[in-house]
VMD Tcl script that builds the backbone (N, CA, C; Angstrom):
set m [mol new atoms 129]
animate dup $m
set s [atomselect $m all]
$s set {name element resname resid chain x y z} {
  {N N VAL 1 A 99.868 -56.372 -73.470}
  {CA C VAL 1 A 100.677 -56.359 -72.262}
  {C C VAL 1 A 99.744 -56.570 -71.084}
  {N N THR 2 A 100.079 -57.551 -70.295}
  {CA C THR 2 A 99.215 -57.866 -69.162}
  {C C THR 2 A 99.901 -57.685 -67.817}
  {N N LYS 3 A 101.234 -57.605 -67.815}
  {CA C LYS 3 A 101.970 -57.481 -66.558}
  {C C LYS 3 A 102.925 -56.292 -66.625}
  {N N PRO 4 A 103.328 -55.798 -65.474}
  {CA C PRO 4 A 104.338 -54.741 -65.450}
  {C C PRO 4 A 105.666 -55.245 -66.040}
  {N N LEU 5 A 106.473 -54.347 -66.542}
  {CA C LEU 5 A 107.741 -54.695 -67.178}
  {C C LEU 5 A 108.611 -55.606 -66.322}
  {N N LEU 6 A 108.726 -55.304 -65.056}
  {CA C LEU 6 A 109.617 -56.080 -64.195}
  {C C LEU 6 A 109.102 -57.481 -63.884}
  {N N GLU 7 A 107.892 -57.790 -64.303}
  {CA C GLU 7 A 107.347 -59.135 -64.114}
  {C C GLU 7 A 107.383 -59.940 -65.411}
  {N N THR 8 A 108.103 -59.442 -66.407}
  {CA C THR 8 A 108.205 -60.137 -67.689}
  {C C THR 8 A 109.022 -61.410 -67.529}
  {N N SER 9 A 108.511 -62.493 -68.071}
  {CA C SER 9 A 109.256 -63.752 -68.021}
  {C C SER 9 A 110.315 -63.757 -69.123}
  {N N ARG 10 A 111.290 -64.619 -68.962}
  {CA C ARG 10 A 112.329 -64.753 -69.993}
  {C C ARG 10 A 111.702 -65.165 -71.320}
  {N N ARG 11 A 110.774 -66.084 -71.254}
  {CA C ARG 11 A 110.105 -66.557 -72.466}
  {C C ARG 11 A 109.336 -65.417 -73.150}
  {N N GLY 12 A 108.623 -64.631 -72.373}
  {CA C GLY 12 A 107.879 -63.501 -72.920}
  {C C GLY 12 A 108.796 -62.456 -73.518}
  {N N TYR 13 A 109.896 -62.187 -72.823}
  {CA C TYR 13 A 110.875 -61.215 -73.322}
  {C C TYR 13 A 111.461 -61.670 -74.653}
  {N N LEU 14 A 111.870 -62.928 -74.724}
  {CA C LEU 14 A 112.470 -63.446 -75.951}
  {C C LEU 14 A 111.473 -63.443 -77.108}
  {N N ALA 15 A 110.217 -63.730 -76.837}
  {CA C ALA 15 A 109.194 -63.692 -77.884}
  {C C ALA 15 A 109.005 -62.270 -78.392}
  {N N ALA 16 A 108.980 -61.314 -77.488}
  {CA C ALA 16 A 108.775 -59.918 -77.876}
  {C C ALA 16 A 109.957 -59.380 -78.666}
  {N N ILE 17 A 111.165 -59.648 -78.220}
  {CA C ILE 17 A 112.348 -59.128 -78.907}
  {C C ILE 17 A 112.519 -59.798 -80.265}
  {N N SER 18 A 112.143 -61.055 -80.360}
  {CA C SER 18 A 112.217 -61.760 -81.636}
  {C C SER 18 A 111.262 -61.138 -82.651}
  {N N ALA 19 A 110.037 -60.890 -82.246}
  {CA C ALA 19 A 109.052 -60.278 -83.141}
  {C C ALA 19 A 109.481 -58.871 -83.533}
  {N N SER 20 A 110.006 -58.130 -82.580}
  {CA C SER 20 A 110.437 -56.760 -82.843}
  {C C SER 20 A 111.606 -56.726 -83.825}
  {N N SER 21 A 112.581 -57.597 -83.628}
  {CA C SER 21 A 113.748 -57.646 -84.517}
  {C C SER 21 A 113.351 -58.064 -85.919}
  {N N TYR 22 A 112.493 -59.057 -86.019}
  {CA C TYR 22 A 112.051 -59.523 -87.330}
  {C C TYR 22 A 111.291 -58.422 -88.064}
  {N N SER 23 A 110.451 -57.697 -87.366}
  {CA C SER 23 A 109.703 -56.599 -87.980}
  {C C SER 23 A 110.640 -55.511 -88.480}
  {N N TYR 24 A 111.669 -55.210 -87.714}
  {CA C TYR 24 A 112.631 -54.179 -88.096}
  {C C TYR 24 A 113.370 -54.580 -89.372}
  {N N VAL 25 A 113.824 -55.810 -89.450}
  {CA C VAL 25 A 114.520 -56.293 -90.643}
  {C C VAL 25 A 113.585 -56.270 -91.842}
  {N N SER 26 A 112.354 -56.672 -91.662}
  {CA C SER 26 A 111.369 -56.642 -92.741}
  {C C SER 26 A 111.149 -55.217 -93.238}
  {N N LEU 27 A 111.055 -54.278 -92.333}
  {CA C LEU 27 A 110.883 -52.874 -92.694}
  {C C LEU 27 A 112.077 -52.378 -93.505}
  {N N LEU 28 A 113.280 -52.724 -93.070}
  {CA C LEU 28 A 114.476 -52.305 -93.805}
  {C C LEU 28 A 114.502 -52.883 -95.217}
  {N N LYS 29 A 114.067 -54.114 -95.382}
  {CA C LYS 29 A 114.025 -54.726 -96.716}
  {C C LYS 29 A 113.132 -53.929 -97.652}
  {N N HIS 30 A 112.034 -53.412 -97.131}
  {CA C HIS 30 A 111.111 -52.638 -97.960}
  {C C HIS 30 A 111.666 -51.260 -98.315}
  {N N PHE 31 A 112.469 -50.687 -97.450}
  {CA C PHE 31 A 113.042 -49.367 -97.702}
  {C C PHE 31 A 114.347 -49.418 -98.493}
  {N N LEU 32 A 114.954 -50.583 -98.612}
  {CA C LEU 32 A 116.231 -50.718 -99.299}
  {C C LEU 32 A 116.240 -50.099 -100.700}
  {N N PRO 33 A 115.195 -50.300 -101.516}
  {CA C PRO 33 A 115.217 -49.729 -102.865}
  {C C PRO 33 A 115.289 -48.198 -102.903}
  {N N ILE 34 A 114.858 -47.515 -101.867}
  {CA C ILE 34 A 114.878 -46.050 -101.911}
  {C C ILE 34 A 115.995 -45.447 -101.054}
  {N N MET 35 A 116.788 -46.300 -100.437}
  {CA C MET 35 A 117.901 -45.806 -99.629}
  {C C MET 35 A 119.091 -45.492 -100.522}
  {N N ASN 36 A 119.831 -44.473 -100.171}
  {CA C ASN 36 A 121.040 -44.120 -100.909}
  {C C ASN 36 A 122.136 -45.137 -100.619}
  {N N PRO 37 A 122.995 -45.415 -101.611}
  {CA C PRO 37 A 124.122 -46.327 -101.371}
  {C C PRO 37 A 124.974 -45.830 -100.195}
  {N N GLY 38 A 125.368 -46.724 -99.356}
  {CA C GLY 38 A 126.196 -46.368 -98.214}
  {C C GLY 38 A 125.419 -45.915 -96.993}
  {N N MET 39 A 124.104 -45.769 -97.129}
  {CA C MET 39 A 123.300 -45.383 -95.964}
  {C C MET 39 A 123.266 -46.537 -94.974}
  {N N TYR 40 A 123.062 -46.205 -93.744}
  {CA C TYR 40 A 122.925 -47.236 -92.731}
  {C C TYR 40 A 121.722 -46.930 -91.859}
  {N N SER 41 A 121.349 -47.895 -91.111}
  {CA C SER 41 A 120.188 -47.753 -90.241}
  {C C SER 41 A 120.636 -47.868 -88.794}
  {N N ALA 42 A 120.184 -46.971 -87.974}
  {CA C ALA 42 A 120.464 -47.047 -86.535}
  {C C ALA 42 A 119.246 -47.655 -85.852}
  {N N SER 43 A 119.489 -48.632 -85.024}
  {CA C SER 43 A 118.354 -49.273 -84.368}
  {C C SER 43 A 118.170 -48.801 -82.964}
}
mol reanalyze $m
mol bondsrecalc $m
mol representation Tube
mol addrep $m
């Protein structure tokens, strides 16, 4: 992070949220085998 939050560009924001969302989905895929049926994840 090089700038304050309010100086974030649209491009920077979209890159960050994309990486964050992809990481979250990847994490859920790894935990799926140990999750109980019917469980859900809150983001």
